[in-house]
C-alpha positions in Angstrom: 44.5 -19.0 89.1 44.7 -20.4 92.7 43.3 -17.1 94.1 40.4 -17.3 91.6 39.5 -20.9 92.5 39.9 -20.2 96.2 37.2 -17.4 96.0 34.8 -20.0 94.7 35.5 -23.0 97.0 36.2 -21.4 100.4 33.5 -21.0 103.0 31.8 -24.2 101.9 30.5 -22.6 98.6 31.0 -25.8 96.6 28.3 -28.3 97.7 28.8 -27.5 101.4 32.3 -29.1 101.3 35.2 -27.6 103.2 38.3 -27.1 101.1 41.8 -26.2 102.4 44.3 -24.3 100.3 48.0 -25.3 100.1 47.5 -28.2 102.5 50.4 -30.4 103.5 49.6 -34.1 103.0 52.5 -36.4 103.7 55.6 -35.3 101.7 53.5 -33.1 99.4 51.4 -29.9 99.4 48.1 -30.1 97.7 46.8 -27.0 96.0 43.3 -27.6 97.4 42.0 -30.6 99.4 38.6 -31.6 100.7 39.2 -34.2 103.4 35.5 -35.0 103.7 35.3 -36.1 100.1 38.9 -37.3 99.9 39.4 -35.1 96.9 42.5 -33.1 95.8 42.3 -30.4 93.2 45.6 -29.6 91.5 46.0 -26.6 89.2 48.8 -27.0 86.7 50.6 -24.2 84.9 53.0 -24.6 82.0 55.9 -25.8 84.2 54.0 -29.1 84.8 54.4 -30.0 81.1 58.1 -30.6 81.9 57.6 -32.5 85.2 55.3 -35.3 84.1 57.2 -38.0 86.0 57.1 -36.1 89.2 53.4 -35.3 88.9 52.6 -38.9 88.1 54.5 -40.0 91.3 52.5 -37.4 93.3 49.2 -38.6 91.9 50.1 -42.2 92.6 51.0 -41.4 96.2 47.8 -39.4 96.8 45.7 -42.2 95.3 47.5 -44.7 97.5 46.3 -42.6 100.5 42.7 -42.9 99.3 42.4 -39.5 97.6 40.9 -38.9 94.2 42.9 -36.3 92.3 41.6 -33.9 89.8 44.3 -32.2 87.8 43.3 -29.1 85.8 45.4 -26.8 83.6 45.3 -23.2 84.6 43.8 -22.0 81.3 40.9 -24.5 81.7 39.9 -22.9 85.0 38.9 -19.7 83.1 37.1 -21.5 80.2 
């Protein structure tokens, strides 16, 4: 899923914004981040259904740093 999304957001294909893949931000690694827009895109597979508390803490930390976080389930990417 990440590879599929990466082929569509790299090289400024999405609105001219530059995205980085697997980017470290503080104690976490974001799936995709656009620093210009302060936007993080997280792709979640089935394992995330079991780690809701951890994901909520990550989201809270990212938002406290001024990022907006968009969390999408893997199957939604292909719909």
